[in-house]
N, C-alpha and C positions, 0 to 999 in steps of 0.2 A: 504494500500500500504506500509506504513512504517513498519507495524507489520510483513508483509511478508518478507521484506528485513531483519529485525532483526531476524526473525525465520530462514531464510536461512543462515544468518551469523553465528548463534549459531550452526546450524546443520553442516555447513562447518568446523567450528573450532573443533567440536567434532570428525568429521571424520578425520580431519587432525591430531588430537591428537592420534587417534588410529593408523593411518599409521606411525606416528612418533615413537610410542612405539614399534610397530612391527619392524621397521627399527633398532631401538636401540638394540632390542633383537638379531637380526641377526648380528649386528656389534659386540656386546659383545661376542657372541659365536665364531665368526670368529677370533677376537683378542685373545681370550683365547686358542683356539684350532688350528687355522690355517685352519679350514675346514668350508665351507659354509654349514650350517645345517638348513634346513627349517622345522624341526620337531615341532617347536612351533605352527604351523598352525593346524596340526592334534590334538595336545593336546588341543588347544582352541576349536576345533570342538567337541571333546568328552565332554569337560566341558559344552559347550552350549547345547549339546543333553541331558546331565544329568539334567541340570537346566530346560529345556523345558519339559522333561518327568516328573520331580517332580512337576512342576507347573501344568501340565495337570492332575495329579492325586490328586490335592487339597492340596499339601504341602504348608505351608506359604512361602512367598518369601525369607525371611531371612534364613530359614532352607534349602531351595532348593539351595540358593546361597552358603551356607557353605558346603553343600554336593558336589556341583560341584567344588568348590575350593579345597576341600580335594581330590577329584578324580584327578583333574589336578595336584595337588602337588605330589601325590603319583606316578602318571604316569610319571611326569617329573623326579622324583628321580629314577624310574626304568630305564628310557632311559639313564640317565647320568651314572648310575652304570653298564650298560651293561647287565642287566638281561632281 
């Protein structure tokens, strides 16, 4: 019983941290540009798909994470520069 409560508390804090980071990203973009931009969501989905695809093909976790982070980084730069 106590371990279930602890597990749910940790999971709730983790989910809350993700929501908080997403909200901060939206606020930073709005304060910088004056436009509400939800483009961070699709960039995250592309990175998650790259990671999932790489792990499914047998790539080690660290390399798959680095590949997905590189794709997300380059995609974000392309969005910001208008290309």
